[in-house]
C-alpha positions as a Markdown table, in Angstrom:
| # | Residue | x | y | z |
|---|---|---|---|---|
| 1 | Unk | -2.4 | -65.3 | -25.0 |
| 2 | Unk | -5.5 | -63.4 | -23.8 |
| 3 | Unk | -3.7 | -60.4 | -22.3 |
| 4 | Unk | -1.7 | -59.2 | -25.3 |
| 5 | Unk | -4.6 | -57.8 | -27.4 |
| 6 | Unk | -5.9 | -55.9 | -24.4 |
| 7 | Unk | -2.6 | -54.2 | -23.8 |
| 8 | Unk | -2.4 | -53.2 | -27.5 |
| 9 | Unk | -5.9 | -51.7 | -27.4 |
| 10 | Unk | -4.9 | -49.6 | -24.3 |
| 11 | Unk | -1.8 | -48.3 | -25.9 |
| 12 | Unk | -3.6 | -47.4 | -29.1 |
| 13 | Unk | -6.3 | -45.4 | -27.2 |
| 14 | Unk | -3.7 | -43.3 | -25.3 |
| 15 | Unk | -2.9 | -41.1 | -28.3 |
| 16 | Unk | -1.1 | -37.8 | -27.7 |
| 17 | Unk | -4.3 | -35.9 | -28.3 |
| 18 | Unk | -6.1 | -38.0 | -25.7 |
| 19 | Unk | -3.3 | -37.5 | -23.2 |
| 20 | Unk | -3.3 | -33.8 | -23.8 |
| 21 | Unk | -7.0 | -33.6 | -23.2 |
| 22 | Unk | -6.7 | -35.5 | -19.9 |
| 23 | Unk | -3.9 | -33.4 | -18.7 |
| 24 | Unk | -5.7 | -30.2 | -19.6 |
| 25 | Unk | -8.7 | -31.3 | -17.5 |
| 26 | Unk | -6.4 | -32.1 | -14.6 |
| 27 | Unk | -4.5 | -28.8 | -14.9 |
| 28 | Unk | -7.7 | -26.8 | -15.2 |
| 29 | Unk | -9.1 | -28.2 | -12.0 |
| 30 | Unk | -12.3 | -26.7 | -10.6 |
| 31 | Unk | -11.0 | -23.2 | -9.8 |
| 32 | Unk | -13.8 | -20.6 | -9.9 |
| 33 | Unk | -13.8 | -17.1 | -11.2 |
| 34 | Unk | -16.4 | -16.0 | -8.6 |
| 35 | Unk | -14.6 | -13.5 | -6.3 |
| 36 | Unk | -17.5 | -13.4 | -3.8 |
| 37 | Unk | -15.8 | -15.6 | -1.1 |
| 38 | Unk | -12.6 | -13.4 | -1.3 |
| 39 | Unk | -14.6 | -10.2 | -1.1 |
| 40 | Unk | -16.5 | -11.8 | 1.8 |
| 41 | Unk | -13.2 | -12.5 | 3.6 |
| 42 | Unk | -12.2 | -8.9 | 3.3 |
| 43 | Unk | -15.6 | -7.7 | 4.5 |
| 44 | Unk | -15.5 | -10.1 | 7.5 |
| 45 | Unk | -12.1 | -8.8 | 8.5 |
| 46 | Unk | -13.5 | -5.2 | 8.5 |
| 47 | Unk | -16.5 | -6.4 | 10.5 |
| 48 | Unk | -14.4 | -8.0 | 13.2 |
| 49 | Unk | -12.1 | -5.0 | 13.6 |
| 50 | Unk | -14.5 | -2.1 | 13.2 |
| 51 | Unk | -17.9 | -3.5 | 14.1 |
| 52 | Unk | -19.4 | -2.6 | 10.7 |
| 53 | Unk | -19.4 | -5.3 | 8.0 |
| 54 | Unk | -19.7 | -3.8 | 4.5 |
| 55 | Unk | -21.9 | -5.3 | 1.8 |
| 56 | Unk | -19.7 | -4.9 | -1.2 |
| 57 | Unk | -21.9 | -7.2 | -3.3 |
| 58 | Unk | -24.5 | -4.5 | -3.6 |
| 59 | Unk | -24.0 | -1.3 | -5.7 |
| 60 | Unk | -23.3 | 2.0 | -3.9 |
| 61 | Unk | -26.2 | 4.3 | -3.2 |
| 62 | Unk | -27.0 | 7.1 | -5.7 |
| 63 | Unk | -29.2 | 8.9 | -3.2 |
| 64 | Unk | -29.3 | 9.2 | 0.5 |
| 65 | Unk | -31.3 | 6.4 | 2.2 |
| 66 | Unk | -29.4 | 5.4 | 5.3 |
| 67 | Unk | -29.4 | 9.1 | 6.5 |
| 68 | Unk | -31.7 | 12.0 | 5.5 |
| 69 | Unk | -28.9 | 14.6 | 5.2 |
| 70 | Unk | -30.4 | 16.8 | 7.9 |
| 71 | Unk | -30.6 | 15.0 | 11.2 |
| 72 | Unk | -27.5 | 14.6 | 13.4 |
| 73 | Unk | -25.1 | 12.1 | 11.8 |
| 74 | Unk | -23.9 | 9.3 | 14.1 |
| 75 | Unk | -20.5 | 7.8 | 13.7 |
| 76 | Unk | -22.0 | 4.4 | 13.1 |
| 77 | Unk | -24.2 | 5.7 | 10.2 |
| 78 | Unk | -21.2 | 7.5 | 8.7 |
| 79 | Unk | -19.1 | 4.2 | 8.8 |
| 80 | Unk | -21.9 | 2.2 | 7.2 |
| 81 | Unk | -22.3 | 4.7 | 4.3 |
| 82 | Unk | -18.5 | 5.2 | 3.8 |
| 83 | Unk | -17.8 | 1.5 | 3.5 |
| 84 | Unk | -20.6 | 1.1 | 1.0 |
| 85 | Unk | -20.5 | 4.3 | -1.0 |
| 86 | Unk | -16.9 | 5.5 | -1.0 |
| 87 | Unk | -15.9 | 5.2 | -4.6 |
| 88 | Unk | -12.2 | 4.8 | -3.9 |
| 89 | Unk | -12.7 | 1.7 | -1.7 |
| 90 | Unk | -15.2 | 0.3 | -4.1 |
| 91 | Unk | -12.6 | 0.6 | -6.9 |
| 92 | Unk | -10.1 | -1.3 | -4.7 |
| 93 | Unk | -12.7 | -4.1 | -4.1 |
| 94 | Unk | -12.8 | -4.7 | -7.9 |
| 95 | Unk | -9.1 | -5.6 | -7.8 |
| 96 | Unk | -10.0 | -8.7 | -5.8 |
| 97 | Unk | -12.0 | -10.0 | -8.8 |
| 98 | Unk | -9.0 | -9.3 | -11.1 |
| 99 | Unk | -6.6 | -11.2 | -8.8 |
| 100 | Unk | -9.1 | -14.1 | -8.6 |
| 101 | Unk | -9.0 | -14.2 | -12.4 |
| 102 | Unk | -5.2 | -14.3 | -12.4 |
| 103 | Unk | -5.3 | -17.3 | -10.0 |
| 104 | Unk | -7.6 | -19.2 | -12.3 |
| 105 | Unk | -5.4 | -18.3 | -15.3 |
| 106 | Unk | -2.3 | -19.5 | -13.6 |
| 107 | Unk | -3.7 | -23.0 | -13.3 |
| 108 | Unk | -4.5 | -23.4 | -17.0 |
| 109 | Unk | -2.4 | -25.1 | -19.7 |
| 110 | Unk | -1.9 | -23.2 | -23.0 |
| 111 | Unk | -4.2 | -24.2 | -25.8 |
| 112 | Unk | -3.0 | -26.8 | -28.2 |
| 113 | Unk | -1.8 | -25.6 | -31.6 |
| 114 | Unk | -3.3 | -27.0 | -34.8 |
| 115 | Unk | -1.2 | -26.7 | -38.0 |
| 116 | Unk | -2.6 | -27.5 | -41.5 |
| 117 | Unk | -0.6 | -28.0 | -44.6 |
| 118 | Unk | -2.0 | -28.0 | -48.1 |
| 119 | Unk | 0.3 | -28.1 | -51.2 |
| 120 | Unk | -0.6 | -28.2 | -54.8 |
| 121 | Unk | 1.7 | -29.4 | -57.6 |
| 122 | Unk | 3.2 | -26.9 | -60.0 |
| 123 | Unk | 3.0 | -29.5 | -62.7 |
| 124 | Unk | -0.2 | -31.5 | -62.4 |
| 125 | Unk | 1.4 | -34.4 | -64.4 |
| 126 | Unk | 4.2 | -34.9 | -61.8 |
| 127 | Unk | 2.0 | -35.5 | -58.7 |
| 128 | Unk | -1.1 | -34.9 | -56.7 |
| 129 | Unk | -2.2 | -32.7 | -53.8 |
| 130 | Unk | -0.3 | -33.0 | -50.5 |
| 131 | Unk | -2.3 | -32.7 | -47.2 |
| 132 | Unk | -0.8 | -32.6 | -43.7 |
| 133 | Unk | -2.2 | -31.9 | -40.2 |
| 134 | Unk | -0.4 | -31.5 | -36.9 |
| 135 | Unk | -1.6 | -31.0 | -33.4 |
| 136 | Unk | 0.9 | -30.0 | -30.7 |
| 137 | Unk | 0.3 | -29.4 | -27.0 |
| 138 | Unk | 2.9 | -27.5 | -25.0 |
| 139 | Unk | 3.5 | -29.1 | -21.6 |
| 140 | Unk | 6.1 | -26.6 | -20.2 |
| 141 | Unk | 3.4 | -25.0 | -18.1 |
| 142 | Unk | 2.6 | -28.3 | -16.5 |
| 143 | Unk | 5.7 | -28.4 | -14.3 |
| 144 | Unk | 5.5 | -24.6 | -13.8 |
| 145 | Unk | 1.9 | -24.7 | -12.8 |
| 146 | Unk | 2.4 | -25.2 | -9.0 |
| 147 | Unk | 4.8 | -22.2 | -8.7 |
| 148 | Unk | 2.6 | -20.0 | -10.8 |
| 149 | Unk | -0.5 | -20.9 | -8.8 |
| 150 | Unk | 1.3 | -20.3 | -5.5 |
| 151 | Unk | 2.4 | -16.9 | -6.7 |
| 152 | Unk | -1.1 | -16.0 | -7.9 |
| 153 | Unk | -2.7 | -17.2 | -4.7 |
| 154 | Unk | -0.3 | -15.1 | -2.7 |
| 155 | Unk | -1.1 | -12.1 | -4.8 |
| 156 | Unk | -4.8 | -12.7 | -4.4 |
| 157 | Unk | -4.2 | -12.8 | -0.6 |
| 158 | Unk | -2.2 | -9.6 | -0.9 |
| 159 | Unk | -5.1 | -7.9 | -2.7 |
| 160 | Unk | -7.6 | -9.0 | -0.1 |
| 161 | Unk | -5.3 | -7.8 | 2.7 |
| 162 | Unk | -4.6 | -4.5 | 0.8 |
| 163 | Unk | -8.4 | -3.8 | 0.4 |
| 164 | Unk | -9.0 | -4.7 | 4.0 |
| 165 | Unk | -6.2 | -2.4 | 5.2 |
| 166 | Unk | -7.5 | 0.5 | 3.0 |
| 167 | Unk | -11.0 | -0.1 | 4.4 |
| 168 | Unk | -9.7 | 0.1 | 7.9 |
| 169 | Unk | -7.9 | 3.3 | 7.0 |
| 170 | Unk | -11.2 | 4.7 | 5.7 |
| 171 | Unk | -12.8 | 3.7 | 9.0 |
| 172 | Unk | -10.1 | 5.6 | 10.9 |
| 173 | Unk | -10.6 | 8.6 | 8.5 |
| 174 | Unk | -14.3 | 8.6 | 9.1 |
| 175 | Unk | -13.9 | 8.4 | 12.9 |
| 176 | Unk | -11.3 | 11.1 | 12.9 |
| 177 | Unk | -13.4 | 13.4 | 10.7 |
| 178 | Unk | -16.5 | 12.8 | 12.9 |
| 179 | Unk | -14.4 | 13.6 | 16.0 |
| 180 | Unk | -13.1 | 16.8 | 14.4 |
| 181 | Unk | -16.6 | 17.9 | 13.5 |
| 182 | Unk | -17.9 | 17.1 | 17.0 |
| 183 | Unk | -15.1 | 19.1 | 18.6 |
| 184 | Unk | -15.5 | 21.8 | 16.0 |
| 185 | Unk | -19.1 | 22.1 | 17.0 |
| 186 | Unk | -18.0 | 22.3 | 20.7 |
| 187 | Unk | -15.5 | 25.0 | 19.7 |
| 188 | Unk | -18.2 | 27.0 | 17.9 |
| 189 | Unk | -20.5 | 26.8 | 20.9 |
| 190 | Unk | -17.6 | 27.8 | 23.1 |
| 191 | Unk | -16.9 | 30.8 | 20.8 |
| 192 | Unk | -20.5 | 31.9 | 21.0 |
| 193 | Unk | -20.4 | 31.6 | 24.8 |
| 194 | Unk | -17.2 | 33.7 | 24.9 |
| 195 | Unk | -18.8 | 36.3 | 22.7 |
| 196 | Unk | -21.8 | 36.5 | 24.9 |
| 197 | Unk | -19.5 | 37.0 | 27.9 |
| 198 | Unk | -17.6 | 39.8 | 26.2 |
| 199 | Unk | -20.8 | 41.5 | 25.1 |
| 200 | Unk | -22.1 | 41.3 | 28.6 |
| 201 | Unk | -18.9 | 42.9 | 29.8 |
| 202 | Unk | -19.2 | 45.7 | 27.2 |
| 203 | Unk | -22.8 | 46.4 | 28.4 |
| 204 | Unk | -21.5 | 46.6 | 32.0 |
| 205 | Unk | -18.7 | 48.9 | 31.1 |
| 206 | Unk | -21.0 | 51.2 | 29.2 |
| 207 | Unk | -23.1 | 51.4 | 32.3 |
| 208 | Unk | -20.1 | 52.3 | 34.3 |
| 209 | Unk | -19.1 | 55.0 | 31.9 |
| 210 | Unk | -22.5 | 56.5 | 32.1 |
| 211 | Unk | -22.2 | 56.4 | 35.8 |
| 212 | Unk | -18.9 | 58.2 | 35.7 |
| 213 | Unk | -17.0 | 55.2 | 37.0 |
| 214 | Unk | -15.1 | 54.2 | 33.8 |
| 215 | Unk | -13.7 | 55.6 | 30.7 |
| 216 | Unk | -14.3 | 55.2 | 27.0 |
| 217 | Unk | -10.9 | 53.5 | 26.7 |
| 218 | Unk | -12.2 | 50.7 | 28.9 |
| 219 | Unk | -15.1 | 50.1 | 26.6 |
| 220 | Unk | -12.9 | 50.3 | 23.4 |
| 221 | Unk | -10.5 | 47.7 | 24.8 |
| 222 | Unk | -13.5 | 45.4 | 25.4 |
| 223 | Unk | -14.8 | 46.0 | 21.9 |
| 224 | Unk | -11.3 | 45.2 | 20.6 |
| 225 | Unk | -11.5 | 41.9 | 22.4 |
| 226 | Unk | -14.9 | 41.3 | 21.0 |
| 227 | Unk | -13.7 | 41.9 | 17.4 |
| 228 | Unk | -10.9 | 39.5 | 17.9 |
| 229 | Unk | -13.2 | 36.8 | 19.3 |
| 230 | Unk | -15.6 | 37.3 | 16.3 |
| 231 | Unk | -12.7 | 36.8 | 13.9 |
| 232 | Unk | -11.6 | 33.6 | 15.8 |
| 233 | Unk | -15.2 | 32.3 | 15.6 |
| 234 | Unk | -15.3 | 32.8 | 11.9 |
| 235 | Unk | -12.1 | 30.7 | 11.6 |
| 236 | Unk | -13.6 | 28.0 | 13.7 |
| 237 | Unk | -16.8 | 28.0 | 11.6 |
| 238 | Unk | -14.7 | 27.8 | 8.4 |
| 239 | Unk | -12.8 | 24.8 | 9.6 |
| 240 | Unk | -16.0 | 23.1 | 10.7 |
| 241 | Unk | -17.6 | 23.7 | 7.3 |
| 242 | Unk | -14.6 | 22.2 | 5.6 |
| 243 | Unk | -14.6 | 19.1 | 7.8 |
| 244 | Unk | -18.3 | 18.5 | 7.1 |
| 245 | Unk | -17.5 | 18.6 | 3.4 |
| 246 | Unk | -14.7 | 16.1 | 3.9 |
| 247 | Unk | -17.2 | 13.8 | 5.6 |
| 248 | Unk | -19.6 | 14.1 | 2.8 |
| 249 | Unk | -16.9 | 12.9 | 0.3 |
| 250 | Unk | -15.9 | 10.0 | 2.6 |
| 251 | Unk | -19.5 | 8.7 | 2.8 |
| 252 | Unk | -20.0 | 9.1 | -1.0 |
| 253 | Unk | -22.2 | 12.2 | -1.2 |
| 254 | Unk | -19.8 | 15.1 | -1.8 |
| 255 | Unk | -22.5 | 17.3 | -3.4 |
| 256 | Unk | -25.0 | 17.0 | -0.6 |
| 257 | Unk | -25.9 | 19.9 | 1.8 |
| 258 | Unk | -23.5 | 20.5 | 4.7 |
| 259 | Unk | -26.1 | 22.0 | 7.0 |
| 260 | Unk | -26.2 | 19.3 | 9.6 |
| 261 | Unk | -24.5 | 18.3 | 12.9 |
| 262 | Unk | -23.1 | 15.2 | 14.4 |
| 263 | Unk | -24.3 | 13.3 | 17.4 |
| 264 | Unk | -21.9 | 12.5 | 20.1 |
| 265 | Unk | -20.1 | 9.2 | 19.7 |
| 266 | Unk | -18.8 | 6.9 | 22.5 |
| 267 | Unk | -16.3 | 8.4 | 24.8 |
| 268 | Unk | -12.7 | 7.9 | 23.8 |
| 269 | Unk | -10.2 | 6.4 | 26.3 |
| 270 | Unk | -8.7 | 9.1 | 28.6 |
| 271 | Unk | -5.4 | 7.1 | 28.7 |
| 272 | Unk | -3.9 | 4.4 | 26.5 |
| 273 | Unk | -5.7 | 1.1 | 27.3 |
| 274 | Unk | -2.4 | -0.8 | 26.6 |
| 275 | Unk | 1.2 | 0.0 | 27.3 |
| 276 | Unk | 3.7 | 0.9 | 24.6 |
| 277 | Unk | 5.1 | -2.7 | 24.2 |
| 278 | Unk | 1.5 | -4.0 | 23.9 |
| 279 | Unk | 0.9 | -1.5 | 21.1 |
| 280 | Unk | 4.0 | -2.7 | 19.3 |
| 281 | Unk | 3.0 | -6.3 | 19.7 |
| 282 | Unk | -0.5 | -5.7 | 18.3 |
| 283 | Unk | 0.9 | -3.8 | 15.3 |
| 284 | Unk | 3.2 | -6.6 | 14.3 |
| 285 | Unk | 0.5 | -9.2 | 14.8 |
| 286 | Unk | -2.5 | -7.4 | 13.4 |
| 287 | Unk | -1.4 | -4.9 | 10.8 |
| 288 | Unk | -2.9 | -5.9 | 7.4 |
| 289 | Unk | -0.4 | -3.9 | 5.4 |
| 290 | Unk | 2.4 | -5.9 | 7.0 |
| 291 | Unk | 0.6 | -9.1 | 6.2 |
| 292 | Unk | 0.1 | -7.9 | 2.6 |
| 293 | Unk | 3.8 | -7.2 | 2.3 |
| 294 | Unk | 4.5 | -10.7 | 3.6 |
| 295 | Unk | 2.3 | -12.1 | 0.9 |
| 296 | Unk | 4.3 | -10.2 | -1.7 |
| 297 | Unk | 7.4 | -12.0 | -0.4 |
| 298 | Unk | 5.7 | -15.3 | -0.8 |
| 299 | Unk | 4.6 | -14.5 | -4.4 |
| 300 | Unk | 8.1 | -13.2 | -5.4 |
| 301 | Unk | 9.7 | -16.3 | -4.0 |
| 302 | Unk | 7.3 | -18.5 | -6.0 |
| 303 | Unk | 8.1 | -16.4 | -9.1 |
| 304 | Unk | 11.8 | -17.1 | -8.5 |
| 305 | Unk | 11.2 | -20.8 | -8.2 |
| 306 | Unk | 9.2 | -20.7 | -11.4 |
| 307 | Unk | 11.9 | -18.9 | -13.3 |
| 308 | Unk | 14.5 | -21.4 | -12.1 |
| 309 | Unk | 12.4 | -24.2 | -13.6 |
| 310 | Unk | 12.0 | -22.4 | -16.8 |
| 311 | Unk | 15.4 | -23.0 | -18.4 |
| 312 | Unk | 13.6 | -25.4 | -20.8 |
| 313 | Unk | 11.1 | -22.9 | -22.1 |
| 314 | Unk | 9.4 | -25.0 | -24.8 |
| 315 | Unk | 8.4 | -28.6 | -24.7 |
| 316 | Unk | 5.5 | -29.9 | -26.7 |
| 317 | Unk | 3.9 | -33.3 | -27.7 |
| 318 | Unk | 1.5 | -33.9 | -30.5 |
| 319 | Unk | 0.5 | -36.0 | -33.5 |
| 320 | Unk | 1.2 | -35.5 | -37.1 |
| 321 | Unk | -0.9 | -36.8 | -40.0 |
| 322 | Unk | 0.2 | -36.8 | -43.7 |
| 323 | Unk | -1.3 | -38.0 | -47.0 |
| 324 | Unk | 1.2 | -38.4 | -49.7 |
| 325 | Unk | 0.6 | -37.7 | -53.4 |
| 326 | Unk | 0.2 | -41.5 | -54.1 |
| 327 | Unk | -2.6 | -41.6 | -51.6 |
| 328 | Unk | -0.8 | -43.3 | -48.8 |
| 329 | Unk | -1.4 | -42.0 | -45.2 |
| 330 | Unk | 0.8 | -41.8 | -42.2 |
| 331 | Unk | 0.3 | -40.9 | -38.5 |
| 332 | Unk | 3.0 | -40.3 | -35.9 |
| 333 | Unk | 4.0 | -38.5 | -32.8 |
| 334 | Unk | 5.6 | -35.0 | -32.7 |
| 335 | Unk | 8.1 | -33.8 | -30.2 |
| 336 | Unk | 9.1 | -30.1 | -29.9 |
| 337 | Unk | 11.9 | -29.1 | -27.6 |
| 338 | Unk | 13.4 | -25.6 | -27.3 |
| 339 | Unk | 17.2 | -25.8 | -27.1 |
| 340 | Unk | 18.5 | -23.3 | -24.5 |
| 341 | Unk | 21.5 | -22.1 | -26.4 |
| 342 | Unk | 21.1 | -18.3 | -26.6 |
| 343 | Unk | 18.5 | -17.8 | -23.9 |
| 344 | Unk | 19.2 | -19.9 | -20.8 |
| 345 | Unk | 16.7 | -17.8 | -18.8 |
| 346 | Unk | 19.6 | -16.5 | -16.6 |
| 347 | Unk | 18.4 | -12.9 | -17.0 |
| 348 | Unk | 14.9 | -13.6 | -15.8 |
| 349 | Unk | 16.2 | -15.7 | -12.9 |
| 350 | Unk | 18.4 | -12.8 | -11.8 |
| 351 | Unk | 15.5 | -10.4 | -12.1 |
| 352 | Unk | 13.2 | -12.6 | -10.1 |
| 353 | Unk | 15.9 | -13.0 | -7.4 |
| 354 | Unk | 16.3 | -9.2 | -7.2 |
| 355 | Unk | 12.5 | -8.7 | -7.0 |
| 356 | Unk | 12.3 | -11.3 | -4.2 |
| 357 | Unk | 14.9 | -9.4 | -2.2 |
| 358 | Unk | 13.1 | -6.1 | -2.9 |
| 359 | Unk | 9.9 | -7.7 | -1.5 |
| 360 | Unk | 11.7 | -8.9 | 1.6 |
| 361 | Unk | 13.2 | -5.5 | 2.2 |
| 362 | Unk | 9.8 | -3.9 | 1.7 |
| 363 | Unk | 8.2 | -6.2 | 4.2 |
| 364 | Unk | 10.8 | -5.3 | 6.7 |
| 365 | Unk | 10.2 | -1.6 | 6.0 |
| 366 | Unk | 6.5 | -2.1 | 6.5 |
| 367 | Unk | 7.1 | -3.8 | 9.8 |
| 368 | Unk | 9.4 | -0.9 | 10.9 |
| 369 | Unk | 6.8 | 1.7 | 9.9 |
| 370 | Unk | 4.0 | -0.2 | 11.7 |
| 371 | Unk | 6.1 | -0.2 | 14.9 |
| 372 | Unk | 7.0 | 3.5 | 14.6 |
| 373 | Unk | 3.3 | 4.5 | 14.0 |
| 374 | Unk | 2.1 | 2.4 | 16.9 |
| 375 | Unk | 4.7 | 3.9 | 19.3 |
| 376 | Unk | 4.1 | 7.5 | 18.2 |
| 377 | Unk | 0.3 | 7.2 | 18.4 |
| 378 | Unk | 0.7 | 5.7 | 21.9 |
| 379 | Unk | 2.9 | 8.6 | 22.9 |
| 380 | Unk | 0.4 | 11.1 | 21.5 |
| 381 | Unk | -2.5 | 9.6 | 23.4 |
| 382 | Unk | -0.5 | 9.2 | 26.7 |
| 383 | Unk | 0.8 | 12.8 | 26.5 |
| 384 | Unk | -2.6 | 14.2 | 25.6 |
| 385 | Unk | -4.4 | 12.4 | 28.4 |
| 386 | Unk | -1.9 | 13.6 | 31.0 |
| 387 | Unk | -1.8 | 17.2 | 29.8 |
| 388 | Unk | -5.6 | 17.4 | 29.5 |
| 389 | Unk | -6.0 | 16.2 | 33.1 |
| 390 | Unk | -3.4 | 18.6 | 34.4 |
| 391 | Unk | -4.8 | 21.5 | 32.4 |
| 392 | Unk | -8.3 | 20.9 | 33.6 |
| 393 | Unk | -7.3 | 20.7 | 37.2 |
| 394 | Unk | -4.9 | 23.6 | 37.3 |
| 395 | Unk | -5.0 | 26.1 | 34.4 |
| 396 | Unk | -8.7 | 26.0 | 33.8 |
| 397 | Unk | -9.6 | 25.9 | 37.5 |
| 398 | Unk | -7.3 | 28.9 | 38.3 |
| 399 | Unk | -8.6 | 30.8 | 35.3 |
| 400 | Unk | -12.2 | 30.4 | 36.4 |
| 401 | Unk | -11.3 | 31.4 | 39.9 |
| 402 | Unk | -9.3 | 34.5 | 38.7 |
| 403 | Unk | -12.3 | 35.7 | 36.7 |
| 404 | Unk | -14.5 | 35.5 | 39.7 |
| 405 | Unk | -12.0 | 37.5 | 41.8 |
| 406 | Unk | -11.5 | 40.1 | 39.0 |
| 407 | Unk | -15.2 | 40.7 | 38.8 |
| 408 | Unk | -15.4 | 41.1 | 42.5 |
| 409 | Unk | -12.4 | 43.4 | 42.6 |
| 410 | Unk | -13.8 | 45.6 | 39.8 |
| 411 | Unk | -17.1 | 46.0 | 41.6 |
| 412 | Unk | -15.3 | 46.9 | 44.8 |
| 413 | Unk | -13.2 | 49.4 | 43.1 |
| 414 | Unk | -10.0 | 47.5 | 43.9 |
| 415 | Unk | -9.0 | 46.9 | 40.3 |
| 416 | Unk | -9.5 | 48.5 | 36.9 |
| 417 | Unk | -11.1 | 47.0 | 33.8 |
| 418 | Unk | -7.8 | 45.7 | 32.6 |
| 419 | Unk | -7.7 | 43.1 | 35.2 |
| 420 | Unk | -11.2 | 41.9 | 34.2 |
| 421 | Unk | -10.4 | 41.8 | 30.5 |
| 422 | Unk | -7.2 | 39.9 | 31.1 |
| 423 | Unk | -9.0 | 37.4 | 33.3 |
| 424 | Unk | -11.7 | 36.9 | 30.6 |
| 425 | Unk | -9.0 | 36.4 | 27.9 |
| 426 | Unk | -7.1 | 33.9 | 30.0 |
| 427 | Unk | -10.2 | 31.9 | 30.7 |
| 428 | Unk | -11.2 | 31.9 | 27.0 |
| 429 | Unk | -7.7 | 30.7 | 26.0 |
| 430 | Unk | -7.8 | 28.0 | 28.8 |
| 431 | Unk | -11.1 | 26.7 | 27.6 |
| 432 | Unk | -10.0 | 26.7 | 24.0 |
| 433 | Unk | -6.7 | 25.0 | 24.8 |
| 434 | Unk | -8.4 | 22.3 | 26.9 |
| 435 | Unk | -10.8 | 21.6 | 24.0 |
| 436 | Unk | -7.9 | 21.3 | 21.6 |
| 437 | Unk | -6.1 | 18.9 | 24.0 |
| 438 | Unk | -9.2 | 16.8 | 24.3 |
| 439 | Unk | -9.6 | 16.7 | 20.5 |
| 440 | Unk | -5.9 | 15.7 | 20.1 |
| 441 | Unk | -6.5 | 12.9 | 22.6 |
| 442 | Unk | -9.5 | 11.6 | 20.8 |
| 443 | Unk | -7.7 | 11.7 | 17.4 |
| 444 | Unk | -4.6 | 10.0 | 19.0 |
| 445 | Unk | -6.9 | 7.2 | 20.3 |
| 446 | Unk | -8.3 | 6.7 | 16.8 |
| 447 | Unk | -4.8 | 6.7 | 15.3 |
| 448 | Unk | -3.5 | 4.2 | 18.0 |
| 449 | Unk | -6.4 | 1.9 | 17.1 |
| 450 | Unk | -5.6 | 2.1 | 13.4 |
| 451 | Unk | -1.8 | 1.7 | 14.0 |
| 452 | Unk | -2.4 | -1.4 | 16.1 |
| 453 | Unk | -4.3 | -3.0 | 13.3 |
| 454 | Unk | -7.9 | -1.8 | 13.8 |
| 455 | Unk | -8.7 | -3.1 | 17.3 |
| 456 | Unk | -7.0 | -2.7 | 20.7 |
| 457 | Unk | -7.4 | -6.2 | 22.2 |
């Protein structure tokens, strides 16, 4: 006899509104809108794979502070500034906050709907005012919540991976631009050395002409070679100036002065530190764009599952209160159910299935591209290292020896100036070609590192 009243009081307290409130608290959970941990995860990935951890919680610099814009620019300083100040990568970082907000939104139930009814009698004699109120909470999202949150979480992970991948590509771009500037400065110095050599030859030929041992034709041919070398130097200087301006944009200061040099960075590997199969394995295991594509597959599969559960699109519970014209009041439950007669959600299910297959194919395509890029970068580095070594030991060595012999033969009267000019031209071309091969090797090493996922280990 003592238990029955207690049970009735419990049943009375569990009204639809109370139940809706409790479920809303459960569904809302404690998800945070703060994207700092997600941004930190991306920054930590960059730090592990590049050695530079960006601080994306701080605003980008509006004036040069890390570097004065005049002293030699180190590769490390360029990486620090690029990761902090590059506007394109900072815009990508903001996408992480947007994806975090989508994840929080996916875990929320829709707000309850309050309906009020107030009717006045046309003839005041026939009746009084009618008042009605209804509160309905939709619960369809409750059984769809897990699928939506899984999809949103996968998309957040995709965004973090995308940002990390783009940051690693920025790292590779900065390294490559720094290398091109460094080799451009070497090429410019080599051009100046070549010009000095040709001018010295012209002075020597002038002296021979005055001594009656040469002709004006010999001097003119040397001057022609000088003019050609000056034009080639101008092209080298032009390319170098353009690369410096590219670097300024990468580090976030496109309008700054370009009158600076770079300091030498660490030596690049002379040969691939891994074999071709190792490069492929690293690419498949480490590439962040492949991992991001895999997250898209997860999100699309979750979307498909959600759509398959959405055949019953509307289901709501609530309470209805009415006061009749005679003053009597009533309170009762409300049930709203959408009847899937015309729209059975078949179209959305078919669409979600198609998008899931698209995501899977895109993931496979990203994997194939990663393998191809790693293999071609490995081939480029392997080829450049072998050709550079061969060119240095044979072509350059022979060109230097031939110039020495040509100078001796000219002094001994055993050869004319043509032999000397040809020997000088061949040595200049050999030095320039070797420098280009070394530059290509350095760029191939940077590309192999990027194609393998940011680090070769």
